A tleap script that builds the chain and sets N, CA, C and O, in Angstrom:
source leaprc.protein.ff14SB
mol = sequence {
  NMET ILE THR THR GLN GLN LEU SER LYS LYS
  CYS GLU LEU LEU ASP PRO ILE GLN ARG GLU
  THR VAL ALA GLU PHE ILE ASP PHE LEU ILE
  VAL ARG HIE GLN LYS PRO THR SER ASP LYS
  LYS ALA ILE LEU LEU GLN THR SER VAL TRP
  ASP GLU GLU SER LEU ARG GLN VAL GLN GLU
  ALA GLN GLN ALA VAL ASN THR TRP LYS PRO
  PRO VAL CPHE
}
set mol.1.N position { 131.594 93.327 117.138 }
set mol.1.CA position { 130.640 93.598 116.052 }
set mol.1.C position { 129.787 92.366 115.842 }
set mol.1.O position { 130.303 91.250 115.789 }
set mol.2.N position { 128.499 92.559 115.723 }
set mol.2.CA position { 127.572 91.437 115.520 }
set mol.2.C position { 127.577 91.019 114.046 }
set mol.2.O position { 127.577 91.859 113.146 }
set mol.3.N position { 127.581 89.718 113.825 }
set mol.3.CA position { 127.552 89.261 112.449 }
set mol.3.C position { 126.098 89.095 112.012 }
set mol.3.O position { 125.184 89.095 112.836 }
set mol.4.N position { 125.906 88.957 110.716 }
set mol.4.CA position { 124.533 88.787 110.211 }
set mol.4.C position { 123.977 87.432 110.676 }
set mol.4.O position { 122.769 87.279 110.853 }
set mol.5.N position { 124.859 86.467 110.869 }
set mol.5.CA position { 124.407 85.177 111.378 }
set mol.5.C position { 123.870 85.330 112.817 }
set mol.5.O position { 122.806 84.803 113.141 }
set mol.6.N position { 124.609 86.049 113.670 }
set mol.6.CA position { 124.171 86.278 115.028 }
set mol.6.C position { 122.853 87.033 115.058 }
set mol.6.O position { 121.954 86.720 115.840 }
set mol.7.N position { 122.758 88.018 114.204 }
set mol.7.CA position { 121.525 88.826 114.131 }
set mol.7.C position { 120.349 87.954 113.681 }
set mol.7.O position { 119.233 88.075 114.186 }
set mol.8.N position { 120.627 87.093 112.739 }
set mol.8.CA position { 119.559 86.204 112.240 }
set mol.8.C position { 119.072 85.248 113.343 }
set mol.8.O position { 117.875 84.988 113.463 }
set mol.9.N position { 120.001 84.737 114.133 }
set mol.9.CA position { 119.627 83.817 115.230 }
set mol.9.C position { 118.770 84.579 116.286 }
set mol.9.O position { 117.821 84.020 116.835 }
set mol.10.N position { 119.109 85.818 116.548 }
set mol.10.CA position { 118.342 86.618 117.485 }
set mol.10.C position { 116.917 86.861 116.943 }
set mol.10.O position { 115.938 86.809 117.686 }
set mol.11.N position { 116.835 87.121 115.663 }
set mol.11.CA position { 115.526 87.367 115.042 }
set mol.11.C position { 114.643 86.122 115.086 }
set mol.11.O position { 113.422 86.232 115.194 }
set mol.12.N position { 115.232 84.981 115.006 }
set mol.12.CA position { 114.456 83.721 115.056 }
set mol.12.C position { 113.754 83.551 116.397 }
set mol.12.O position { 112.768 82.818 116.486 }
set mol.13.N position { 114.241 84.211 117.436 }
set mol.13.CA position { 113.623 84.121 118.753 }
set mol.13.C position { 112.418 85.044 118.906 }
set mol.13.O position { 111.680 84.943 119.886 }
set mol.14.N position { 112.217 85.927 117.960 }
set mol.14.CA position { 111.112 86.901 118.034 }
set mol.14.C position { 109.856 86.349 117.367 }
set mol.14.O position { 109.901 85.490 116.486 }
set mol.15.N position { 108.706 86.904 117.847 }
set mol.15.CA position { 107.444 86.503 117.203 }
set mol.15.C position { 107.342 87.312 115.874 }
set mol.15.O position { 108.104 88.255 115.659 }
set mol.16.N position { 106.396 86.926 115.000 }
set mol.16.CA position { 106.314 87.602 113.704 }
set mol.16.C position { 106.136 89.144 113.773 }
set mol.16.O position { 106.690 89.873 112.951 }
set mol.17.N position { 105.383 89.606 114.731 }
set mol.17.CA position { 105.182 91.073 114.835 }
set mol.17.C position { 106.481 91.751 115.225 }
set mol.17.O position { 106.810 92.818 114.707 }
set mol.18.N position { 107.212 91.141 116.128 }
set mol.18.CA position { 108.492 91.725 116.540 }
set mol.18.C position { 109.479 91.683 115.377 }
set mol.18.O position { 110.253 92.625 115.212 }
set mol.19.N position { 109.482 90.638 114.576 }
set mol.19.CA position { 110.352 90.569 113.419 }
set mol.19.C position { 109.998 91.639 112.422 }
set mol.19.O position { 110.897 92.228 111.822 }
set mol.20.N position { 108.730 91.917 112.218 }
set mol.20.CA position { 108.300 92.984 111.326 }
set mol.20.C position { 108.791 94.333 111.813 }
set mol.20.O position { 109.228 95.172 111.026 }
set mol.21.N position { 108.716 94.528 113.106 }
set mol.21.CA position { 109.231 95.775 113.705 }
set mol.21.C position { 110.728 95.930 113.493 }
set mol.21.O position { 111.197 97.026 113.188 }
set mol.22.N position { 111.475 94.865 113.647 }
set mol.22.CA position { 112.893 94.873 113.409 }
set mol.22.C position { 113.176 95.206 111.946 }
set mol.22.O position { 114.053 96.012 111.635 }
set mol.23.N position { 112.398 94.555 111.037 }
set mol.23.CA position { 112.627 94.812 109.617 }
set mol.23.C position { 112.358 96.291 109.275 }
set mol.23.O position { 113.104 96.896 108.506 }
set mol.24.N position { 111.293 96.863 109.849 }
set mol.24.CA position { 110.987 98.269 109.574 }
set mol.24.C position { 112.093 99.174 110.135 }
set mol.24.O position { 112.440 100.181 109.518 }
set mol.25.N position { 112.642 98.819 111.299 }
set mol.25.CA position { 113.710 99.628 111.874 }
set mol.25.C position { 114.975 99.548 110.985 }
set mol.25.O position { 115.655 100.550 110.761 }
set mol.26.N position { 115.262 98.356 110.498 }
set mol.26.CA position { 116.388 98.216 109.584 }
set mol.26.C position { 116.195 99.086 108.336 }
set mol.26.O position { 117.123 99.762 107.893 }
set mol.27.N position { 114.976 99.062 107.775 }
set mol.27.CA position { 114.693 99.915 106.643 }
set mol.27.C position { 114.921 101.383 106.973 }
set mol.27.O position { 115.495 102.124 106.175 }
set mol.28.N position { 114.471 101.796 108.149 }
set mol.28.CA position { 114.695 103.175 108.602 }
set mol.28.C position { 116.151 103.497 108.636 }
set mol.28.O position { 116.563 104.551 108.151 }
set mol.29.N position { 116.962 102.604 109.205 }
set mol.29.CA position { 118.412 102.857 109.332 }
set mol.29.C position { 119.061 102.976 107.919 }
set mol.29.O position { 119.907 103.837 107.679 }
set mol.30.N position { 118.634 102.093 107.016 }
set mol.30.CA position { 119.183 102.123 105.652 }
set mol.30.C position { 118.845 103.439 104.998 }
set mol.30.O position { 119.724 104.079 104.422 }
set mol.31.N position { 117.613 103.860 105.068 }
set mol.31.CA position { 117.177 105.113 104.422 }
set mol.31.C position { 117.874 106.302 105.040 }
set mol.31.O position { 118.240 107.245 104.339 }
set mol.32.N position { 118.062 106.267 106.359 }
set mol.32.CA position { 118.716 107.391 107.055 }
set mol.32.C position { 120.089 107.662 106.524 }
set mol.32.O position { 120.544 108.805 106.527 }
set mol.33.N position { 120.757 106.637 106.070 }
set mol.33.CA position { 122.121 106.801 105.568 }
set mol.33.C position { 122.237 106.967 104.079 }
set mol.33.O position { 123.343 107.041 103.544 }
set mol.34.N position { 121.077 107.030 103.380 }
set mol.34.CA position { 121.083 107.271 101.946 }
set mol.34.C position { 121.087 108.760 101.652 }
set mol.34.O position { 120.908 109.579 102.554 }
set mol.35.N position { 121.289 109.101 100.420 }
set mol.35.CA position { 121.305 110.472 99.989 }
set mol.35.C position { 119.925 111.100 100.303 }
set mol.35.O position { 118.896 110.512 99.970 }
set mol.36.N position { 119.901 112.257 100.924 }
set mol.36.CA position { 118.663 112.902 101.267 }
set mol.36.C position { 117.825 113.231 99.987 }
set mol.36.O position { 118.392 113.545 98.940 }
set mol.37.N position { 116.518 113.156 100.088 }
set mol.37.CA position { 115.671 113.497 99.003 }
set mol.37.C position { 114.531 114.352 99.488 }
set mol.37.O position { 114.080 114.211 100.625 }
set mol.38.N position { 114.062 115.236 98.638 }
set mol.38.CA position { 112.929 116.057 99.031 }
set mol.38.C position { 111.637 115.465 98.484 }
set mol.38.O position { 110.559 116.006 98.731 }
set mol.39.N position { 111.726 114.395 97.769 }
set mol.39.CA position { 110.552 113.709 97.204 }
set mol.39.C position { 109.882 112.888 98.279 }
set mol.39.O position { 110.348 111.800 98.619 }
set mol.40.N position { 108.801 113.396 98.810 }
set mol.40.CA position { 108.105 112.727 99.920 }
set mol.40.C position { 107.601 111.343 99.526 }
set mol.40.O position { 107.620 110.412 100.330 }
set mol.41.N position { 107.147 111.218 98.270 }
set mol.41.CA position { 106.618 109.935 97.828 }
set mol.41.C position { 107.778 108.875 97.842 }
set mol.41.O position { 107.588 107.738 98.273 }
set mol.42.N position { 108.950 109.286 97.366 }
set mol.42.CA position { 110.107 108.377 97.356 }
set mol.42.C position { 110.466 107.982 98.790 }
set mol.42.O position { 110.794 106.825 99.051 }
set mol.43.N position { 110.407 108.914 99.692 }
set mol.43.CA position { 110.704 108.604 101.089 }
set mol.43.C position { 109.735 107.587 101.663 }
set mol.43.O position { 110.133 106.635 102.334 }
set mol.44.N position { 108.423 107.808 101.382 }
set mol.44.CA position { 107.433 106.851 101.843 }
set mol.44.C position { 107.656 105.471 101.281 }
set mol.44.O position { 107.561 104.489 102.017 }
set mol.45.N position { 107.948 105.365 100.014 }
set mol.45.CA position { 108.125 104.087 99.393 }
set mol.45.C position { 109.364 103.383 99.924 }
set mol.45.O position { 109.417 102.153 99.913 }
set mol.46.N position { 110.372 104.134 100.391 }
set mol.46.CA position { 111.596 103.498 100.890 }
set mol.46.C position { 111.520 103.115 102.371 }
set mol.46.O position { 112.255 102.234 102.816 }
set mol.47.N position { 110.665 103.749 103.114 }
set mol.47.CA position { 110.683 103.589 104.580 }
set mol.47.C position { 109.502 102.856 105.155 }
set mol.47.O position { 109.450 102.692 106.373 }
set mol.48.N position { 108.573 102.415 104.388 }
set mol.48.CA position { 107.412 101.813 104.970 }
set mol.48.C position { 106.819 100.753 104.112 }
set mol.48.O position { 107.407 100.357 103.105 }
set mol.49.N position { 105.652 100.280 104.494 }
set mol.49.CA position { 104.965 99.237 103.719 }
set mol.49.C position { 104.109 99.861 102.622 }
set mol.49.O position { 103.399 99.138 101.923 }
set mol.50.N position { 104.156 101.193 102.449 }
set mol.50.CA position { 103.410 101.826 101.368 }
set mol.50.C position { 103.951 101.345 100.031 }
set mol.50.O position { 105.157 101.173 99.856 }
set mol.51.N position { 103.042 101.132 99.100 }
set mol.51.CA position { 103.429 100.848 97.748 }
set mol.51.C position { 102.714 101.797 96.833 }
set mol.51.O position { 101.915 102.612 97.291 }
set mol.52.N position { 102.976 101.714 95.563 }
set mol.52.CA position { 102.413 102.636 94.578 }
set mol.52.C position { 100.863 102.601 94.615 }
set mol.52.O position { 100.212 103.642 94.528 }
set mol.53.N position { 100.299 101.410 94.743 }
set mol.53.CA position { 98.813 101.296 94.769 }
set mol.53.C position { 98.261 101.962 96.020 }
set mol.53.O position { 97.250 102.659 95.948 }
set mol.54.N position { 98.888 101.765 97.135 }
set mol.54.CA position { 98.402 102.393 98.378 }
set mol.54.C position { 98.447 103.912 98.255 }
set mol.54.O position { 97.499 104.597 98.637 }
set mol.55.N position { 99.534 104.432 97.730 }
set mol.55.CA position { 99.651 105.892 97.581 }
set mol.55.C position { 98.640 106.419 96.593 }
set mol.55.O position { 98.106 107.512 96.780 }
set mol.56.N position { 98.364 105.666 95.547 }
set mol.56.CA position { 97.369 106.068 94.566 }
set mol.56.C position { 95.988 106.206 95.232 }
set mol.56.O position { 95.259 107.167 94.989 }
set mol.57.N position { 95.656 105.231 96.069 }
set mol.57.CA position { 94.345 105.283 96.751 }
set mol.57.C position { 94.247 106.449 97.705 }
set mol.57.O position { 93.187 107.063 97.824 }
set mol.58.N position { 95.311 106.761 98.374 }
set mol.58.CA position { 95.341 107.904 99.308 }
set mol.58.C position { 95.189 109.186 98.459 }
set mol.58.O position { 94.442 110.085 98.846 }
set mol.59.N position { 95.865 109.281 97.341 }
set mol.59.CA position { 95.762 110.497 96.516 }
set mol.59.C position { 94.355 110.677 95.934 }
set mol.59.O position { 93.854 111.795 95.816 }
set mol.60.N position { 93.735 109.556 95.577 }
set mol.60.CA position { 92.355 109.645 95.078 }
set mol.60.C position { 91.425 110.089 96.162 }
set mol.60.O position { 90.553 110.923 95.916 }
set mol.61.N position { 91.573 109.565 97.353 }
set mol.61.CA position { 90.778 109.984 98.496 }
set mol.61.C position { 90.973 111.439 98.791 }
set mol.61.O position { 89.998 112.142 99.059 }
set mol.62.N position { 92.192 111.922 98.754 }
set mol.62.CA position { 92.523 113.304 98.993 }
set mol.62.C position { 91.837 114.190 97.954 }
set mol.62.O position { 91.300 115.244 98.295 }
set mol.63.N position { 91.852 113.772 96.706 }
set mol.63.CA position { 91.243 114.570 95.656 }
set mol.63.C position { 89.718 114.599 95.836 }
set mol.63.O position { 89.088 115.629 95.592 }
set mol.64.N position { 89.129 113.489 96.255 }
set mol.64.CA position { 87.711 113.452 96.503 }
set mol.64.C position { 87.327 114.365 97.643 }
set mol.64.O position { 86.326 115.076 97.556 }
set mol.65.N position { 88.105 114.360 98.714 }
set mol.65.CA position { 87.827 115.246 99.835 }
set mol.65.C position { 87.937 116.713 99.416 }
set mol.65.O position { 87.152 117.550 99.861 }
set mol.66.N position { 88.870 117.004 98.598 }
set mol.66.CA position { 89.081 118.382 98.144 }
set mol.66.C position { 87.924 118.884 97.264 }
set mol.66.O position { 87.822 120.089 97.035 }
set mol.67.N position { 87.069 118.013 96.777 }
set mol.67.CA position { 85.953 118.429 95.929 }
set mol.67.C position { 84.678 118.619 96.738 }
set mol.67.O position { 83.682 119.124 96.222 }
set mol.68.N position { 84.707 118.211 98.015 }
set mol.68.CA position { 83.551 118.350 98.852 }
set mol.68.C position { 83.165 119.808 99.027 }
set mol.68.O position { 84.021 120.676 99.194 }
set mol.69.N position { 81.841 120.069 98.987 }
set mol.69.CA position { 81.361 121.433 99.195 }
set mol.69.C position { 80.674 121.472 100.546 }
set mol.69.O position { 79.731 120.718 100.787 }
set mol.70.N position { 81.149 122.363 101.449 }
set mol.70.CA position { 80.515 122.460 102.779 }
set mol.70.C position { 79.135 123.063 102.613 }
set mol.70.O position { 78.897 123.865 101.710 }
set mol.71.N position { 78.229 122.670 103.493 }
set mol.71.CA position { 76.877 123.261 103.414 }
set mol.71.C position { 76.921 124.767 103.735 }
set mol.71.O position { 77.702 125.222 104.571 }
set mol.72.N position { 76.063 125.511 103.046 }
set mol.72.CA position { 76.002 126.955 103.282 }
set mol.72.C position { 74.839 127.192 104.250 }
set mol.72.O position { 73.732 126.690 104.053 }
set mol.73.N position { 75.121 127.968 105.298 }
set mol.73.CA position { 74.104 128.276 106.309 }
set mol.73.C position { 73.651 129.699 106.182 }
set mol.73.O position { 72.797 130.146 106.948 }
savepdb mol mol.pdb
quit
């Protein structure tokens, strides 16, 4: 079994982008073993770099797109 110290030493050999990928994978593994949730927003906030502000901006953009009126031909 690998210790956290061994894992840390391996991570030190990676470049910053690779370390970010490892961190995201660890987050994925953690979430995968948590209690399932049907709340998609909660899933996004737990598994990615999305934060409340990012989600708010996406929701605002979605609402704006939904108000667009297509041209009538």
